[in-house]
NUTINU-501910 format. One record per residue (C-alpha): residue number from 1; z, y, x. Coordinates in steps of 0.02 Angstrom, whole numbers. Layout:
% NUTINU-501910
<n:NUM	zz:Z	yy:Y	xx:X>;
...
//
This chain:
% NUTINU-501910
<n:1	zz:0	yy:0	xx:0>;
<n:2	zz:27	yy:118	xx:148>;
<n:3	zz:-152	yy:84	xx:206>;
<n:4	zz:-218	yy:121	xx:31>;
<n:5	zz:-119	yy:283	xx:27>;
<n:6	zz:-190	yy:335	xx:198>;
<n:7	zz:-368	yy:299	xx:141>;
<n:8	zz:-341	yy:396	xx:-21>;
<n:9	zz:-267	yy:544	xx:75>;
<n:10	zz:-410	yy:544	xx:200>;
<n:11	zz:-537	yy:539	xx:58>;
<n:12	zz:-456	yy:684	xx:-31>;
<n:13	zz:-445	yy:786	xx:129>;
<n:14	zz:-628	yy:760	xx:171>;
<n:15	zz:-679	yy:802	xx:-7>;
<n:16	zz:-579	yy:962	xx:-1>;
<n:17	zz:-653	yy:1008	xx:169>;
<n:18	zz:-830	yy:985	xx:100>;
<n:19	zz:-790	yy:1091	xx:-52>;
<n:20	zz:-728	yy:1232	xx:59>;
<n:21	zz:-883	yy:1238	xx:169>;
<n:22	zz:-986	yy:1396	xx:142>;
<n:23	zz:-1139	yy:1367	xx:36>;
<n:24	zz:-1309	yy:1427	xx:90>;
<n:25	zz:-1364	yy:1577	xx:-15>;
<n:26	zz:-1487	yy:1536	xx:-152>;
<n:27	zz:-1659	yy:1612	xx:-124>;
<n:28	zz:-1692	yy:1712	xx:-283>;
<n:29	zz:-1860	yy:1789	xx:-231>;
<n:30	zz:-2007	yy:1747	xx:-344>;
<n:31	zz:-2163	yy:1825	xx:-416>;
<n:32	zz:-2139	yy:1875	xx:-598>;
<n:33	zz:-2274	yy:1858	xx:-731>;
<n:34	zz:-2324	yy:2041	xx:-700>;
<n:35	zz:-2369	yy:1992	xx:-518>;
<n:36	zz:-2223	yy:2096	xx:-456>;
<n:37	zz:-2060	yy:2052	xx:-369>;
<n:38	zz:-1941	yy:1950	xx:-474>;
<n:39	zz:-1772	yy:1862	xx:-484>;
<n:40	zz:-1771	yy:1671	xx:-492>;
<n:41	zz:-1651	yy:1598	xx:-620>;
<n:42	zz:-1541	yy:1446	xx:-588>;
<n:43	zz:-1667	yy:1333	xx:-676>;
<n:44	zz:-1782	yy:1368	xx:-525>;
<n:45	zz:-1926	yy:1396	xx:-648>;
<n:46	zz:-1894	yy:1559	xx:-742>;
<n:47	zz:-1939	yy:1715	xx:-643>;
<n:48	zz:-1871	yy:1876	xx:-718>;
<n:49	zz:-1953	yy:2043	xx:-671>;
<n:50	zz:-1840	yy:2142	xx:-553>;
<n:51	zz:-1811	yy:2282	xx:-679>;
<n:52	zz:-1743	yy:2156	xx:-806>;
<n:53	zz:-1597	yy:2114	xx:-691>;
<n:54	zz:-1433	yy:2199	xx:-737>;
<n:55	zz:-1506	yy:2278	xx:-893>;
<n:56	zz:-1368	yy:2206	xx:-1007>;
<n:57	zz:-1488	yy:2077	xx:-1080>;
<n:58	zz:-1475	yy:1897	xx:-1019>;
<n:59	zz:-1649	yy:1837	xx:-975>;
<n:60	zz:-1595	yy:1681	xx:-881>;
<n:61	zz:-1530	yy:1534	xx:-982>;
<n:62	zz:-1358	yy:1543	xx:-900>;
<n:63	zz:-1353	yy:1733	xx:-891>;
<n:64	zz:-1355	yy:1737	xx:-701>;
<n:65	zz:-1464	yy:1894	xx:-705>;
<n:66	zz:-1316	yy:1989	xx:-781>;
<n:67	zz:-1168	yy:1920	xx:-682>;
<n:68	zz:-1036	yy:2039	xx:-615>;
<n:69	zz:-1065	yy:1978	xx:-437>;
<n:70	zz:-1246	yy:2033	xx:-450>;
<n:71	zz:-1225	yy:2190	xx:-556>;
<n:72	zz:-1053	yy:2253	xx:-504>;
<n:73	zz:-1105	yy:2384	xx:-376>;
<n:74	zz:-1286	yy:2434	xx:-406>;
<n:75	zz:-1393	yy:2440	xx:-304>;
<n:76	zz:-1287	yy:2371	xx:-161>;
<n:77	zz:-1243	yy:2209	xx:-252>;
<n:78	zz:-1427	yy:2167	xx:-284>;
<n:79	zz:-1530	yy:2060	xx:-164>;
<n:80	zz:-1634	yy:2176	xx:-55>;
<n:81	zz:-1799	yy:2113	xx:-123>;
<n:82	zz:-1757	yy:2185	xx:-295>;
<n:83	zz:-1727	yy:2363	xx:-234>;
<n:84	zz:-1838	yy:2504	xx:-172>;
<n:85	zz:-1747	yy:2654	xx:-98>;
<n:86	zz:-1829	yy:2820	xx:-137>;
<n:87	zz:-1851	yy:2959	xx:-10>;
<n:88	zz:-1721	yy:3063	xx:-103>;
<n:89	zz:-1544	yy:3021	xx:-46>;
<n:90	zz:-1449	yy:2900	xx:-156>;
<n:91	zz:-1601	yy:2867	xx:-267>;
<n:92	zz:-1674	yy:2694	xx:-296>;
<n:93	zz:-1783	yy:2599	xx:-418>;
<n:94	zz:-1814	yy:2415	xx:-449>;
<n:95	zz:-1947	yy:2343	xx:-335>;
<n:96	zz:-2065	yy:2306	xx:-479>;
<n:97	zz:-2067	yy:2493	xx:-523>;
<n:98	zz:-2148	yy:2535	xx:-357>;
<n:99	zz:-2334	yy:2577	xx:-365>;
<n:100	zz:-2339	yy:2563	xx:-555>;
<n:101	zz:-2424	yy:2732	xx:-583>;
<n:102	zz:-2262	yy:2816	xx:-637>;
<n:103	zz:-2154	yy:2934	xx:-534>;
<n:104	zz:-1992	yy:2834	xx:-556>;
<n:105	zz:-1908	yy:2910	xx:-402>;
<n:106	zz:-1942	yy:3089	xx:-455>;
<n:107	zz:-2014	yy:3131	xx:-284>;
<n:108	zz:-2165	yy:3013	xx:-295>;
<n:109	zz:-2100	yy:2910	xx:-147>;
<n:110	zz:-2116	yy:2752	xx:-252>;
<n:111	zz:-2301	yy:2788	xx:-276>;
<n:112	zz:-2353	yy:2828	xx:-96>;
//
């Protein structure tokens, strides 16, 4: 019974160690139906246009496009591929709003 207890303890310890290992970040880059930069949902099939992320509407089945971790400190909490920083300080737009024929930045830097 001591041997069984040691084996059980070792199994639990190794399981806990594996659970605590850092996970590789999920690559969320995809091309949305509008041929622009998008956000890949957990189902690894649905690609949401960048400007639909953190818009208070869940577009992914599990709502991962609206999670606090992603939307808590815009634009800093967003993956870099979803953000375009305008020439004007502190201004940004979603990457799919760049070169769309509209002056989203206000200084036309998203259209140059």
